N, C-alpha and C positions, 0 to 999 in steps of 0.2 A: 349601499341601499339595503333596506331590510324587508320583511314581509310585506308591509303595507306598501311600500314603493313599489316592489316588484308585482304585487298582485294588482294595483292599480294601473301600472304600465301593461302588464299583459291583458288585462281587460280592454284597454284602451285599443291596444295593438289588434286584438280580436274582434273588436266592436261589440262587446258584449255588455249588457246592463247588469246590475246588481241583481235585479228581479229575474233575469235569465240564468244568471250563475246560480241563484238559490234554487231555481227549477232543476237545473242540470246536475247539481251537486247533492241537492236534498239538505243542504245547510240553510237555515233560516236567513231570509233577506236582512233582517235587524242584525244578526250575528255577523253577517259578511259586512253591514254598513260599520259595525263596531271595529272590524279589523280595518276598515279604510279610513277611520277617523285620525285626526292628528295626534291624539294620544291614544293610540291603538291598544286594544286587548289583544295578545298573542294567540293564535289559535292552538288548541292541542293538536297531538298527532293525528288523531282520528279526522278532525274537521279538516286539517291541512291536506290530508291524503285525498278526501273527497273533492276538495276544491281543485287540487292538482290534477286529479283524474278527469274532472269535468272539463278543465282547460287544456288537457292533454300536454301537461308538462310534468316535471318531476317536483317533488317537495322541496328537494335541494335547490332547484332553480328559484322556486318561490322565496326561499329562505336567504339564499346567497346571491341569487342572479346570475349563477353559473351552473352549467350542466357538468356532470362528472362522468366521464366516459367508463369509469369502472364502477359506477354505481349499480346496485342490484336493483331490479324492480321489486318491490315488496308490495304484492297484491293477493288477492284470494288466500288460499291456506297459509301462505307465510305471514301475511298480516294477521290472520287469526291466531297463529300460533305466537306472534309478538304480543298480541293483547293478552293472551292466556298467560304468557311467560311474565309479564309486567304485574300480574296478580298473585304470583308466588312469593314465598317469603324468601329471604336471602339464601337460606339453606337449601331450600327447593331449588332455586335458580343454580346454585353451584352443583348441586346432584345432576340437573339436566346438562349443564355445560361439560360437567366430566363425562357423562354418558356420550354426548354427541362428539366429543374428542376422540374416545375410544372407537366410536363407530367409523370415524374419518380414516382411521389405520387400515 
């Protein structure tokens, strides 16, 4: 199963409507409707995280249908860091990764 099926199943399990999920997550109702269509648009990381948080499940669960016990919760400043990291050039990313690995030692 993919995101669409897992999202639909979780919404049914929790008894939540598309409108309620939109209000809780801050993702537009029409956008969520698109994710639930037969030929769905896949959400970006930001919307997937907002939906998962509103449903109190992990993004991994919505994507795969499975929970990973070793998964790290990516919220708050970790999420902000990832968004900022994605905006960097490949050279800048390499520099940051090198710095982080040196700090781990």
